[in-house]
py3Dmol code that shows the C-alpha trace and the ligand (Angstrom):
import py3Dmol

protein = """\
ATOM      1  CA  UNK A   1     -53.707  52.769  14.641  1.00  0.00           C
ATOM      2  CA  UNK A   2     -57.150  51.308  15.514  1.00  0.00           C
ATOM      3  CA  UNK A   3     -57.971  49.267  18.665  1.00  0.00           C
ATOM      4  CA  UNK A   4     -58.772  45.566  17.941  1.00  0.00           C
ATOM      5  CA  UNK A   5     -60.904  43.419  20.068  1.00  0.00           C
ATOM      6  CA  UNK A   6     -62.785  40.017  20.085  1.00  0.00           C
ATOM      7  CA  UNK A   7     -66.425  40.661  19.536  1.00  0.00           C
ATOM      8  CA  UNK A   8     -67.666  37.071  19.301  1.00  0.00           C
ATOM      9  CA  UNK A   9     -66.547  33.635  20.367  1.00  0.00           C
ATOM     10  CA  UNK A  10     -67.662  29.971  19.350  1.00  0.00           C
ATOM     11  CA  UNK A  11     -66.626  26.494  19.762  1.00  0.00           C
ATOM     12  CA  UNK A  12     -67.260  23.003  18.547  1.00  0.00           C
ATOM     13  CA  UNK A  13     -66.182  19.828  20.339  1.00  0.00           C
ATOM     14  CA  UNK A  14     -66.890  16.474  18.730  1.00  0.00           C
ATOM     15  CA  UNK A  15     -69.521  14.337  20.592  1.00  0.00           C
ATOM     16  CA  UNK A  16     -67.409  11.148  21.008  1.00  0.00           C
ATOM     17  CA  UNK A  17     -65.412  11.189  24.420  1.00  0.00           C
ATOM     18  CA  UNK A  18     -62.295   8.987  24.685  1.00  0.00           C
ATOM     19  CA  UNK A  19     -61.597   8.384  28.329  1.00  0.00           C
ATOM     20  CA  UNK A  20     -58.339   7.197  30.005  1.00  0.00           C
ATOM     21  CA  UNK A  21     -60.183   4.003  30.805  1.00  0.00           C
ATOM     22  CA  UNK A  22     -60.777   3.592  27.106  1.00  0.00           C
ATOM     23  CA  UNK A  23     -57.014   4.109  26.446  1.00  0.00           C
ATOM     24  CA  UNK A  24     -56.183   1.410  29.076  1.00  0.00           C
ATOM     25  CA  UNK A  25     -57.828  -0.980  26.705  1.00  0.00           C
ATOM     26  CA  UNK A  26     -55.751   0.320  23.605  1.00  0.00           C
ATOM     27  CA  UNK A  27     -52.152   0.704  24.996  1.00  0.00           C
ATOM     28  CA  UNK A  28     -50.079  -0.183  28.039  1.00  0.00           C
ATOM     29  CA  UNK A  29     -51.131   2.802  30.110  1.00  0.00           C
ATOM     30  CA  UNK A  30     -53.288   3.629  33.060  1.00  0.00           C
ATOM     31  CA  UNK A  31     -55.692   6.459  34.165  1.00  0.00           C
ATOM     32  CA  UNK A  32     -53.309   7.095  37.152  1.00  0.00           C
ATOM     33  CA  UNK A  33     -50.289   7.612  34.848  1.00  0.00           C
ATOM     34  CA  UNK A  34     -52.124   9.899  32.489  1.00  0.00           C
ATOM     35  CA  UNK A  35     -53.762  11.964  35.299  1.00  0.00           C
ATOM     36  CA  UNK A  36     -50.650  12.451  37.341  1.00  0.00           C
ATOM     37  CA  UNK A  37     -48.289  13.127  34.387  1.00  0.00           C
ATOM     38  CA  UNK A  38     -50.474  15.262  32.335  1.00  0.00           C
ATOM     39  CA  UNK A  39     -53.706  16.347  34.065  1.00  0.00           C
ATOM     40  CA  UNK A  40     -55.908  14.864  31.146  1.00  0.00           C
ATOM     41  CA  UNK A  41     -58.929  12.671  31.938  1.00  0.00           C
ATOM     42  CA  UNK A  42     -60.696  12.544  28.641  1.00  0.00           C
ATOM     43  CA  UNK A  43     -60.500  14.044  25.146  1.00  0.00           C
ATOM     44  CA  UNK A  44     -62.993  14.420  22.207  1.00  0.00           C
ATOM     45  CA  UNK A  45     -62.514  12.436  18.806  1.00  0.00           C
ATOM     46  CA  UNK A  46     -64.087  13.601  15.607  1.00  0.00           C
ATOM     47  CA  UNK A  47     -66.157  11.224  13.640  1.00  0.00           C
ATOM     48  CA  UNK A  48     -64.662   9.501  10.649  1.00  0.00           C
ATOM     49  CA  UNK A  49     -66.631  11.642   8.167  1.00  0.00           C
ATOM     50  CA  UNK A  50     -65.778  14.837  10.082  1.00  0.00           C
ATOM     51  CA  UNK A  51     -62.728  16.745   8.806  1.00  0.00           C
ATOM     52  CA  UNK A  52     -61.082  19.695  10.441  1.00  0.00           C
ATOM     53  CA  UNK A  53     -62.996  22.173   8.348  1.00  0.00           C
ATOM     54  CA  UNK A  54     -66.339  20.528   9.467  1.00  0.00           C
ATOM     55  CA  UNK A  55     -65.264  21.370  13.087  1.00  0.00           C
ATOM     56  CA  UNK A  56     -64.067  24.786  12.096  1.00  0.00           C
ATOM     57  CA  UNK A  57     -67.394  25.719  10.307  1.00  0.00           C
ATOM     58  CA  UNK A  58     -69.535  24.821  13.407  1.00  0.00           C
ATOM     59  CA  UNK A  59     -67.354  26.911  15.611  1.00  0.00           C
ATOM     60  CA  UNK A  60     -67.332  29.812  12.983  1.00  0.00           C
ATOM     61  CA  UNK A  61     -71.186  29.888  12.871  1.00  0.00           C
ATOM     62  CA  UNK A  62     -71.407  30.102  16.695  1.00  0.00           C
ATOM     63  CA  UNK A  63     -68.819  32.894  16.808  1.00  0.00           C
ATOM     64  CA  UNK A  64     -70.689  34.930  14.166  1.00  0.00           C
ATOM     65  CA  UNK A  65     -74.002  34.523  16.006  1.00  0.00           C
ATOM     66  CA  UNK A  66     -72.207  35.641  19.267  1.00  0.00           C
ATOM     67  CA  UNK A  67     -70.713  38.696  17.428  1.00  0.00           C
ATOM     68  CA  UNK A  68     -74.226  39.416  15.737  1.00  0.00           C
ATOM     69  CA  UNK A  69     -72.469  39.613  12.414  1.00  0.00           C
ATOM     70  CA  UNK A  70     -73.258  37.910   9.069  1.00  0.00           C
ATOM     71  CA  UNK A  71     -70.690  35.793   7.125  1.00  0.00           C
ATOM     72  CA  UNK A  72     -70.845  38.354   4.361  1.00  0.00           C
ATOM     73  CA  UNK A  73     -69.531  40.973   6.684  1.00  0.00           C
ATOM     74  CA  UNK A  74     -66.237  39.097   7.019  1.00  0.00           C
ATOM     75  CA  UNK A  75     -63.302  40.346   4.942  1.00  0.00           C
ATOM     76  CA  UNK A  76     -60.766  37.814   5.984  1.00  0.00           C
ATOM     77  CA  UNK A  77     -60.675  34.174   7.507  1.00  0.00           C
ATOM     78  CA  UNK A  78     -57.637  32.879   9.042  1.00  0.00           C
ATOM     79  CA  UNK A  79     -57.569  29.247  10.271  1.00  0.00           C
ATOM     80  CA  UNK A  80     -54.754  27.989  12.519  1.00  0.00           C
ATOM     81  CA  UNK A  81     -54.170  24.317  12.060  1.00  0.00           C
ATOM     82  CA  UNK A  82     -51.688  21.567  11.699  1.00  0.00           C
ATOM     83  CA  UNK A  83     -54.211  18.998  10.673  1.00  0.00           C
ATOM     84  CA  UNK A  84     -55.785  20.406   7.444  1.00  0.00           C
ATOM     85  CA  UNK A  85     -58.326  18.448   5.524  1.00  0.00           C
ATOM     86  CA  UNK A  86     -55.694  18.090   2.771  1.00  0.00           C
ATOM     87  CA  UNK A  87     -52.388  19.891   2.038  1.00  0.00           C
ATOM     88  CA  UNK A  88     -54.225  22.307  -0.493  1.00  0.00           C
ATOM     89  CA  UNK A  89     -56.453  24.055  -0.600  1.00  0.00           C
ATOM     90  CA  UNK A  90     -56.578  25.624   2.850  1.00  0.00           C
ATOM     91  CA  UNK A  91     -59.015  24.848   5.553  1.00  0.00           C
ATOM     92  CA  UNK A  92     -59.819  28.588   5.524  1.00  0.00           C
ATOM     93  CA  UNK A  93     -61.226  28.262   1.918  1.00  0.00           C
ATOM     94  CA  UNK A  94     -63.595  25.287   2.949  1.00  0.00           C
ATOM     95  CA  UNK A  95     -64.673  27.513   5.681  1.00  0.00           C
ATOM     96  CA  UNK A  96     -65.237  30.447   3.485  1.00  0.00           C
ATOM     97  CA  UNK A  97     -67.655  28.338   1.355  1.00  0.00           C
ATOM     98  CA  UNK A  98     -69.188  26.507   4.314  1.00  0.00           C
ATOM     99  CA  UNK A  99     -70.386  29.654   5.911  1.00  0.00           C
ATOM    100  CA  UNK A 100     -70.918  31.709   2.761  1.00  0.00           C
ATOM    101  CA  UNK A 101     -68.404  34.392   3.479  1.00  0.00           C
ATOM    102  CA  UNK A 102     -68.251  35.561  -0.080  1.00  0.00           C
ATOM    103  CA  UNK A 103     -66.515  38.860   0.575  1.00  0.00           C
ATOM    104  CA  UNK A 104     -63.612  37.301   2.517  1.00  0.00           C
ATOM    105  CA  UNK A 105     -60.065  36.388   1.614  1.00  0.00           C
ATOM    106  CA  UNK A 106     -58.860  33.167   3.266  1.00  0.00           C
ATOM    107  CA  UNK A 107     -55.715  31.392   4.311  1.00  0.00           C
ATOM    108  CA  UNK A 108     -54.246  29.065   7.007  1.00  0.00           C
ATOM    109  CA  UNK A 109     -51.494  29.684   9.545  1.00  0.00           C
ATOM    110  CA  UNK A 110     -49.336  26.565  10.570  1.00  0.00           C
ATOM    111  CA  UNK A 111     -47.700  27.311  14.061  1.00  0.00           C
ATOM    112  CA  UNK A 112     -48.706  24.214  15.768  1.00  0.00           C
ATOM    113  CA  UNK A 113     -49.863  24.729  19.366  1.00  0.00           C
ATOM    114  CA  UNK A 114     -49.098  28.445  19.151  1.00  0.00           C
ATOM    115  CA  UNK A 115     -51.211  28.630  15.898  1.00  0.00           C
ATOM    116  CA  UNK A 116     -54.113  30.496  17.396  1.00  0.00           C
ATOM    117  CA  UNK A 117     -51.910  33.205  19.114  1.00  0.00           C
ATOM    118  CA  UNK A 118     -49.979  33.469  15.768  1.00  0.00           C
ATOM    119  CA  UNK A 119     -53.152  33.862  13.752  1.00  0.00           C
ATOM    120  CA  UNK A 120     -54.644  36.443  16.271  1.00  0.00           C
ATOM    121  CA  UNK A 121     -51.502  38.480  15.948  1.00  0.00           C
ATOM    122  CA  UNK A 122     -51.495  38.420  12.167  1.00  0.00           C
ATOM    123  CA  UNK A 123     -55.197  39.316  12.017  1.00  0.00           C
ATOM    124  CA  UNK A 124     -54.836  42.181  14.578  1.00  0.00           C
ATOM    125  CA  UNK A 125     -52.364  43.838  12.235  1.00  0.00           C
ATOM    126  CA  UNK A 126     -54.918  44.065   9.324  1.00  0.00           C
ATOM    127  CA  UNK A 127     -57.577  45.651  11.598  1.00  0.00           C
ATOM    128  CA  UNK A 128     -55.078  48.019  13.448  1.00  0.00           C
ATOM    129  CA  UNK A 129     -53.867  49.417   9.996  1.00  0.00           C
ATOM    130  CA  UNK A 130     -57.391  49.811   8.740  1.00  0.00           C
ATOM    131  CA  UNK A 131     -57.130  47.158   5.893  1.00  0.00           C
ATOM    132  CA  UNK A 132     -60.055  45.080   7.173  1.00  0.00           C
ATOM    133  CA  UNK A 133     -62.844  45.620   9.586  1.00  0.00           C
ATOM    134  CA  UNK A 134     -64.087  42.110  10.441  1.00  0.00           C
ATOM    135  CA  UNK A 135     -61.924  38.922  10.551  1.00  0.00           C
ATOM    136  CA  UNK A 136     -62.705  35.431  11.604  1.00  0.00           C
ATOM    137  CA  UNK A 137     -59.911  33.718  13.394  1.00  0.00           C
ATOM    138  CA  UNK A 138     -60.187  29.917  14.005  1.00  0.00           C
ATOM    139  CA  UNK A 139     -58.126  27.257  15.690  1.00  0.00           C
ATOM    140  CA  UNK A 140     -59.201  23.786  14.472  1.00  0.00           C
ATOM    141  CA  UNK A 141     -57.618  20.290  14.651  1.00  0.00           C
ATOM    142  CA  UNK A 142     -58.513  16.804  14.066  1.00  0.00           C
ATOM    143  CA  UNK A 143     -55.267  15.432  15.781  1.00  0.00           C
ATOM    144  CA  UNK A 144     -56.755  11.889  15.902  1.00  0.00           C
ATOM    145  CA  UNK A 145     -56.171  11.461  12.245  1.00  0.00           C
ATOM    146  CA  UNK A 146     -52.292  11.920  12.844  1.00  0.00           C
ATOM    147  CA  UNK A 147     -51.992  10.246  16.130  1.00  0.00           C
ATOM    148  CA  UNK A 148     -50.416   6.750  16.313  1.00  0.00           C
ATOM    149  CA  UNK A 149     -52.861   4.797  18.457  1.00  0.00           C
ATOM    150  CA  UNK A 150     -50.192   2.230  19.129  1.00  0.00           C
ATOM    151  CA  UNK A 151     -47.741   4.768  20.713  1.00  0.00           C
ATOM    152  CA  UNK A 152     -48.527   5.311  24.385  1.00  0.00           C
ATOM    153  CA  UNK A 153     -46.045   8.280  24.531  1.00  0.00           C
ATOM    154  CA  UNK A 154     -48.255  10.385  22.458  1.00  0.00           C
ATOM    155  CA  UNK A 155     -51.740   8.896  22.007  1.00  0.00           C
ATOM    156  CA  UNK A 156     -52.808   9.693  25.475  1.00  0.00           C
ATOM    157  CA  UNK A 157     -52.165  13.545  24.981  1.00  0.00           C
ATOM    158  CA  UNK A 158     -54.096  14.650  22.007  1.00  0.00           C
ATOM    159  CA  UNK A 159     -57.746  15.484  21.142  1.00  0.00           C
ATOM    160  CA  UNK A 160     -59.900  17.008  18.445  1.00  0.00           C
ATOM    161  CA  UNK A 161     -61.820  20.373  18.547  1.00  0.00           C
ATOM    162  CA  UNK A 162     -62.324  23.863  17.009  1.00  0.00           C
ATOM    163  CA  UNK A 163     -63.023  27.346  18.466  1.00  0.00           C
ATOM    164  CA  UNK A 164     -63.289  30.671  16.739  1.00  0.00           C
ATOM    165  CA  UNK A 165     -63.126  34.444  17.473  1.00  0.00           C
ATOM    166  CA  UNK A 166     -64.471  37.317  15.450  1.00  0.00           C
ATOM    167  CA  UNK A 167     -62.179  40.305  15.549  1.00  0.00           C
ATOM    168  CA  UNK A 168     -63.143  43.857  14.976  1.00  0.00           C
ATOM    169  CA  UNK A 169     -62.499  47.486  15.694  1.00  0.00           C
ATOM    170  CA  UNK A 170     -63.453  48.336  19.176  1.00  0.00           C
ATOM    171  CA  UNK A 171     -63.599  51.651  21.125  1.00  0.00           C
ATOM    172  CA  UNK A 172     -61.932  50.629  24.343  1.00  0.00           C
ATOM    173  CA  UNK A 173     -59.582  47.742  25.503  1.00  0.00           C
ATOM    174  CA  UNK A 174     -58.915  45.153  23.116  1.00  0.00           C
ATOM    175  CA  UNK A 175     -55.467  43.650  22.128  1.00  0.00           C
ATOM    176  CA  UNK A 176     -52.793  45.623  24.162  1.00  0.00           C
ATOM    177  CA  UNK A 177     -49.748  43.555  22.940  1.00  0.00           C
ATOM    178  CA  UNK A 178     -48.542  40.448  21.063  1.00  0.00           C
ATOM    179  CA  UNK A 179     -45.281  38.671  21.165  1.00  0.00           C
ATOM    180  CA  UNK A 180     -44.128  35.819  18.899  1.00  0.00           C
ATOM    181  CA  UNK A 181     -40.808  33.621  18.904  1.00  0.00           C
ATOM    182  CA  UNK A 182     -39.388  30.592  17.109  1.00  0.00           C
ATOM    183  CA  UNK A 183     -36.354  28.276  17.232  1.00  0.00           C
ATOM    184  CA  UNK A 184     -36.165  26.018  14.064  1.00  0.00           C
ATOM    185  CA  UNK A 185     -33.013  24.237  15.442  1.00  0.00           C
ATOM    186  CA  UNK A 186     -35.344  22.170  17.557  1.00  0.00           C
ATOM    187  CA  UNK A 187     -37.671  21.118  14.693  1.00  0.00           C
ATOM    188  CA  UNK A 188     -36.769  17.482  15.267  1.00  0.00           C
ATOM    189  CA  UNK A 189     -38.374  17.326  18.779  1.00  0.00           C
ATOM    190  CA  UNK A 190     -41.996  17.208  17.601  1.00  0.00           C
ATOM    191  CA  UNK A 191     -43.076  16.628  13.969  1.00  0.00           C
ATOM    192  CA  UNK A 192     -45.199  14.612  11.555  1.00  0.00           C
ATOM    193  CA  UNK A 193     -42.360  13.454   9.116  1.00  0.00           C
ATOM    194  CA  UNK A 194     -44.134  11.567   6.396  1.00  0.00           C
ATOM    195  CA  UNK A 195     -46.312  12.832   3.456  1.00  0.00           C
ATOM    196  CA  UNK A 196     -44.573  16.056   2.934  1.00  0.00           C
ATOM    197  CA  UNK A 197     -41.818  16.975   0.291  1.00  0.00           C
ATOM    198  CA  UNK A 198     -39.085  15.551   2.563  1.00  0.00           C
ATOM    199  CA  UNK A 199     -40.743  12.062   2.708  1.00  0.00           C
ATOM    200  CA  UNK A 200     -43.472  11.802   0.092  1.00  0.00           C
ATOM    201  CA  UNK A 201     -45.950   9.075   0.945  1.00  0.00           C
ATOM    202  CA  UNK A 202     -44.794   5.557  -0.209  1.00  0.00           C
ATOM    203  CA  UNK A 203     -45.698   2.138   1.036  1.00  0.00           C
ATOM    204  CA  UNK A 204     -42.298   2.407   3.069  1.00  0.00           C
ATOM    205  CA  UNK A 205     -43.282   5.649   4.820  1.00  0.00           C
ATOM    206  CA  UNK A 206     -46.626   4.036   5.719  1.00  0.00           C
ATOM    207  CA  UNK A 207     -44.766   0.939   7.046  1.00  0.00           C
ATOM    208  CA  UNK A 208     -42.501   3.165   9.090  1.00  0.00           C
ATOM    209  CA  UNK A 209     -45.656   5.043  10.507  1.00  0.00           C
ATOM    210  CA  UNK A 210     -44.077   8.409   9.440  1.00  0.00           C
ATOM    211  CA  UNK A 211     -47.489   9.900   8.929  1.00  0.00           C
ATOM    212  CA  UNK A 212     -48.090  10.056  12.617  1.00  0.00           C
ATOM    213  CA  UNK A 213     -47.023  12.691  15.096  1.00  0.00           C
ATOM    214  CA  UNK A 214     -43.602  11.918  16.759  1.00  0.00           C
ATOM    215  CA  UNK A 215     -42.407  13.670  19.929  1.00  0.00           C
ATOM    216  CA  UNK A 216     -39.525  13.682  22.367  1.00  0.00           C
ATOM    217  CA  UNK A 217     -41.716  14.376  25.300  1.00  0.00           C
ATOM    218  CA  UNK A 218     -39.147  15.133  27.926  1.00  0.00           C
ATOM    219  CA  UNK A 219     -37.135  17.787  26.040  1.00  0.00           C
ATOM    220  CA  UNK A 220     -40.435  19.371  24.816  1.00  0.00           C
ATOM    221  CA  UNK A 221     -41.553  19.685  28.429  1.00  0.00           C
ATOM    222  CA  UNK A 222     -38.543  21.699  29.554  1.00  0.00           C
ATOM    223  CA  UNK A 223     -38.620  23.981  26.589  1.00  0.00           C
ATOM    224  CA  UNK A 224     -42.252  24.539  26.839  1.00  0.00           C
ATOM    225  CA  UNK A 225     -41.903  25.733  30.421  1.00  0.00           C
ATOM    226  CA  UNK A 226     -39.072  28.293  29.554  1.00  0.00           C
ATOM    227  CA  UNK A 227     -40.488  29.669  26.312  1.00  0.00           C
ATOM    228  CA  UNK A 228     -44.095  29.899  27.620  1.00  0.00           C
ATOM    229  CA  UNK A 229     -42.660  31.850  30.579  1.00  0.00           C
ATOM    230  CA  UNK A 230     -40.662  34.155  28.220  1.00  0.00           C
ATOM    231  CA  UNK A 231     -43.554  34.852  25.847  1.00  0.00           C
ATOM    232  CA  UNK A 232     -45.807  35.647  28.764  1.00  0.00           C
ATOM    233  CA  UNK A 233     -43.295  37.976  30.369  1.00  0.00           C
ATOM    234  CA  UNK A 234     -42.400  39.720  26.960  1.00  0.00           C
ATOM    235  CA  UNK A 235     -46.112  40.251  26.054  1.00  0.00           C
ATOM    236  CA  UNK A 236     -46.929  41.557  29.467  1.00  0.00           C
ATOM    237  CA  UNK A 237     -43.945  43.960  29.486  1.00  0.00           C
ATOM    238  CA  UNK A 238     -44.924  45.162  26.015  1.00  0.00           C
ATOM    239  CA  UNK A 239     -48.310  46.083  27.210  1.00  0.00           C
ATOM    240  CA  UNK A 240     -46.744  48.161  30.008  1.00  0.00           C
ATOM    241  CA  UNK A 241     -48.011  45.877  32.767  1.00  0.00           C
ATOM    242  CA  UNK A 242     -46.538  43.469  35.460  1.00  0.00           C
ATOM    243  CA  UNK A 243     -47.615  39.799  35.794  1.00  0.00           C
ATOM    244  CA  UNK A 244     -49.606  40.685  38.925  1.00  0.00           C
ATOM    245  CA  UNK A 245     -51.872  42.941  36.586  1.00  0.00           C
ATOM    246  CA  UNK A 246     -53.039  39.960  34.669  1.00  0.00           C
ATOM    247  CA  UNK A 247     -56.710  38.795  35.853  1.00  0.00           C
ATOM    248  CA  UNK A 248     -56.716  35.507  34.051  1.00  0.00           C
ATOM    249  CA  UNK A 249     -54.089  33.286  32.302  1.00  0.00           C
ATOM    250  CA  UNK A 250     -55.292  31.145  29.370  1.00  0.00           C
ATOM    251  CA  UNK A 251     -52.472  28.877  28.727  1.00  0.00           C
ATOM    252  CA  UNK A 252     -52.000  26.436  25.923  1.00  0.00           C
ATOM    253  CA  UNK A 253     -53.355  23.083  27.422  1.00  0.00           C
ATOM    254  CA  UNK A 254     -50.653  20.582  26.767  1.00  0.00           C
ATOM    255  CA  UNK A 255     -49.828  19.328  30.323  1.00  0.00           C
ATOM    256  CA  UNK A 256     -50.912  20.700  33.677  1.00  0.00           C
ATOM    257  CA  UNK A 257     -47.413  20.290  34.949  1.00  0.00           C
ATOM    258  CA  UNK A 258     -45.986  22.571  32.242  1.00  0.00           C
ATOM    259  CA  UNK A 259     -48.679  25.109  33.011  1.00  0.00           C
ATOM    260  CA  UNK A 260     -48.036  25.276  36.800  1.00  0.00           C
ATOM    261  CA  UNK A 261     -44.259  25.415  36.230  1.00  0.00           C
ATOM    262  CA  UNK A 262     -44.747  28.335  33.834  1.00  0.00           C
ATOM    263  CA  UNK A 263     -47.036  30.040  36.416  1.00  0.00           C
ATOM    264  CA  UNK A 264     -44.479  29.628  39.227  1.00  0.00           C
ATOM    265  CA  UNK A 265     -41.873  31.405  37.232  1.00  0.00           C
ATOM    266  CA  UNK A 266     -44.058  34.390  36.802  1.00  0.00           C
ATOM    267  CA  UNK A 267     -45.678  34.201  40.320  1.00  0.00           C
ATOM    268  CA  UNK A 268     -49.251  33.725  38.882  1.00  0.00           C
ATOM    269  CA  UNK A 269     -51.434  32.340  41.602  1.00  0.00           C
ATOM    270  CA  UNK A 270     -53.233  29.137  40.696  1.00  0.00           C
ATOM    271  CA  UNK A 271     -56.617  30.721  40.928  1.00  0.00           C
ATOM    272  CA  UNK A 272     -55.672  32.913  37.989  1.00  0.00           C
ATOM    273  CA  UNK A 273     -54.913  30.005  35.725  1.00  0.00           C
ATOM    274  CA  UNK A 274     -57.623  28.633  33.461  1.00  0.00           C
ATOM    275  CA  UNK A 275     -57.712  24.953  32.816  1.00  0.00           C
ATOM    276  CA  UNK A 276     -59.739  22.775  30.735  1.00  0.00           C
ATOM    277  CA  UNK A 277     -57.145  20.171  29.792  1.00  0.00           C
ATOM    278  CA  UNK A 278     -58.927  17.616  31.987  1.00  0.00           C
ATOM    279  CA  UNK A 279     -61.786  17.377  29.460  1.00  0.00           C
ATOM    280  CA  UNK A 280     -59.951  17.910  26.044  1.00  0.00           C
ATOM    281  CA  UNK A 281     -56.330  17.066  26.286  1.00  0.00           C
ATOM    282  CA  UNK A 282     -54.053  18.897  23.749  1.00  0.00           C
ATOM    283  CA  UNK A 283     -55.980  20.282  20.898  1.00  0.00           C
ATOM    284  CA  UNK A 284     -53.014  22.294  19.530  1.00  0.00           C
ATOM    285  CA  UNK A 285     -54.329  25.256  17.619  1.00  0.00           C
ATOM    286  CA  UNK A 286     -57.670  24.748  19.100  1.00  0.00           C
ATOM    287  CA  UNK A 287     -56.563  24.667  22.770  1.00  0.00           C
ATOM    288  CA  UNK A 288     -56.112  28.313  23.757  1.00  0.00           C
ATOM    289  CA  UNK A 289     -59.149  29.617  21.901  1.00  0.00           C
ATOM    290  CA  UNK A 290     -61.435  26.887  23.230  1.00  0.00           C
ATOM    291  CA  UNK A 291     -60.072  27.751  26.737  1.00  0.00           C
ATOM    292  CA  UNK A 292     -60.820  31.299  26.143  1.00  0.00           C
ATOM    293  CA  UNK A 293     -64.256  30.668  24.745  1.00  0.00           C
ATOM    294  CA  UNK A 294     -65.202  28.598  27.871  1.00  0.00           C
ATOM    295  CA  UNK A 295     -63.723  30.985  30.379  1.00  0.00           C
ATOM    296  CA  UNK A 296     -65.851  33.681  28.892  1.00  0.00           C
ATOM    297  CA  UNK A 297     -68.960  31.484  29.012  1.00  0.00           C
ATOM    298  CA  UNK A 298     -68.302  30.461  32.639  1.00  0.00           C
ATOM    299  CA  UNK A 299     -68.050  34.182  33.628  1.00  0.00           C
ATOM    300  CA  UNK A 300     -64.447  33.991  34.459  1.00  0.00           C
ATOM    301  CA  UNK A 301     -63.607  36.921  32.210  1.00  0.00           C
ATOM    302  CA  UNK A 302     -65.412  40.089  33.091  1.00  0.00           C
ATOM    303  CA  UNK A 303     -65.441  43.636  31.233  1.00  0.00           C
ATOM    304  CA  UNK A 304     -62.239  45.473  31.944  1.00  0.00           C
ATOM    305  CA  UNK A 305     -60.250  42.346  32.882  1.00  0.00           C
ATOM    306  CA  UNK A 306     -56.827  41.717  31.509  1.00  0.00           C
ATOM    307  CA  UNK A 307     -56.465  38.358  29.910  1.00  0.00           C
ATOM    308  CA  UNK A 308     -53.224  36.597  28.837  1.00  0.00           C
ATOM    309  CA  UNK A 309     -53.082  33.935  26.043  1.00  0.00           C
ATOM    310  CA  UNK A 310     -49.860  32.015  26.223  1.00  0.00           C
ATOM    311  CA  UNK A 311     -48.694  29.121  23.852  1.00  0.00           C
ATOM    312  CA  UNK A 312     -45.976  26.974  22.756  1.00  0.00           C
ATOM    313  CA  UNK A 313     -45.611  24.307  20.099  1.00  0.00           C
ATOM    314  CA  UNK A 314     -43.705  22.396  17.372  1.00  0.00           C
ATOM    315  CA  UNK A 315     -41.225  24.297  15.353  1.00  0.00           C
ATOM    316  CA  UNK A 316     -40.426  25.377  17.859  1.00  0.00           C
ATOM    317  CA  UNK A 317     -42.817  28.387  18.254  1.00  0.00           C
ATOM    318  CA  UNK A 318     -44.195  30.183  21.039  1.00  0.00           C
ATOM    319  CA  UNK A 319     -46.284  33.326  21.549  1.00  0.00           C
ATOM    320  CA  UNK A 320     -48.517  35.368  23.897  1.00  0.00           C
ATOM    321  CA  UNK A 321     -51.281  37.979  23.634  1.00  0.00           C
ATOM    322  CA  UNK A 322     -52.409  40.404  26.246  1.00  0.00           C
ATOM    323  CA  UNK A 323     -56.167  41.549  25.855  1.00  0.00           C
ATOM    324  CA  UNK A 324     -58.191  43.915  27.876  1.00  0.00           C
ATOM    325  CA  UNK A 325     -61.603  42.599  27.828  1.00  0.00           C
TER     326      UNK A 325
END
"""
ligand_1 = """\
48
COA
N -48.498 5.394 30.083
C -47.550 4.722 30.952
N -46.326 4.976 30.815
C -45.870 5.781 29.880
C -46.829 6.374 29.105
C -48.141 6.244 29.042
N -49.032 6.772 28.376
N -45.990 7.304 28.205
C -44.725 7.140 28.568
N -44.610 6.242 29.616
C -43.503 5.839 30.267
C -42.278 5.960 29.564
O -42.082 5.072 28.651
C -41.155 6.109 30.534
O -40.851 4.685 30.938
P -39.363 4.324 31.285
O -38.987 5.136 32.438
O -39.494 2.921 31.531
O -38.585 4.565 30.007
C -41.884 6.785 31.728
O -43.282 6.664 31.396
C -41.455 8.220 32.040
O -41.475 8.873 30.838
P -41.066 10.308 30.782
O -40.907 10.739 29.316
O -39.873 10.700 31.592
O -42.369 10.932 31.481
P -42.609 12.558 31.618
O -42.885 12.822 33.187
O -41.709 13.468 30.933
O -44.036 12.623 31.005
C -45.114 13.469 28.907
C -44.176 12.263 29.655
C -45.115 13.202 27.438
C -46.586 13.482 29.525
C -44.381 14.830 29.164
O -42.904 14.679 28.878
C -44.963 15.972 28.518
O -45.976 16.365 28.628
N -44.236 16.498 27.467
C -44.627 17.659 26.623
C -45.503 17.098 25.692
C -46.169 18.217 24.970
O -46.813 19.146 25.702
N -46.282 18.307 23.648
C -46.874 19.142 22.870
C -46.270 20.492 22.958
S -47.313 21.647 22.537
"""
view = py3Dmol.view(width=600, height=400)
view.addModel(protein, "pdb")
view.setStyle({"model": 0}, {"cartoon": {"style": "trace"}})
view.addModel(ligand_1, "xyz")
view.setStyle({"model": 1}, {"stick": {}})
view.zoomTo()
view.show()
């Protein structure tokens, strides 16, 4: 088995900033409520003419530059997303064309907020077994296109963005373990019911606002804490480590209270938790990889550090990855 590591990172956040003060003018909410209940202050919103693949392509180009690789060196592109440009073809195919990766296969992974962790786990199998040498893994979302801007329960939580990682064989360190889980019995807690084969688009589904994200926040909150803690613990154990051996935790950025409750369960001190939720809100598949990208840029991850990615999302799904940097 070959060692697999991240050799390049890139991100793209749309320019438009939507603040809590802006949301106060749209729905019955307040900066105080959003800040204390979630930790979010602002989020990015993609332009009307920007689709998920446009965000993904920009992040991909930055990651390739960082990895010092050309697009033709890629053999596979995996995009984690729940907000594709359209149902088919995949966002990964648009990225393949957009960056000129003419030697790459391409597909999407749908695992909601755990999407990047799932995609990273899939990609690492191809490299560890020697099938491919260089793989681009992207988390990209335009959640603003599926957000009900009249529903204060959900519209304050989400944002748009993309980030990418180039995976390659490395000589030391790299991915030490991956752990994934799911529970489809709770699929009703968080979904976008309309527009699929269960409820194909009709004027009625539009009137019923079924094409927007629906969520039972309270229930999701509790399950997020327990499953993120379980995923973190299992991945750390699989790596032969203890929670105290983790230098930096990069959690899915859904709610700062979820993150801190998970951290408490595993005795992670606050200074080992990376947060950027204040600036971007929940970007689903794009959250953990954007946080990793920014943590590295800010010098929070040093060579030899042990980093934990930990995520949870609709499905329900969850997963964690331990990486030696
Ligand atoms: N502004 C003001 N009030 C709001 C509000 C908003 N944006 N959204 C909801 N409320 C109200 C509710 O209507 C409720 O009012 P009521 O008591 O009169 O019925 C009250 O605030 C409390 O709602 P509750 O659901 O108990 O709040 P909470 O502490 O659970 O926080 C969430 C709500 C959504 C922030 C929280 O449950 C959460 O983060 N859940 C997980 C969401 C998530 O992470 N989803 C993605 C998973 S990857």
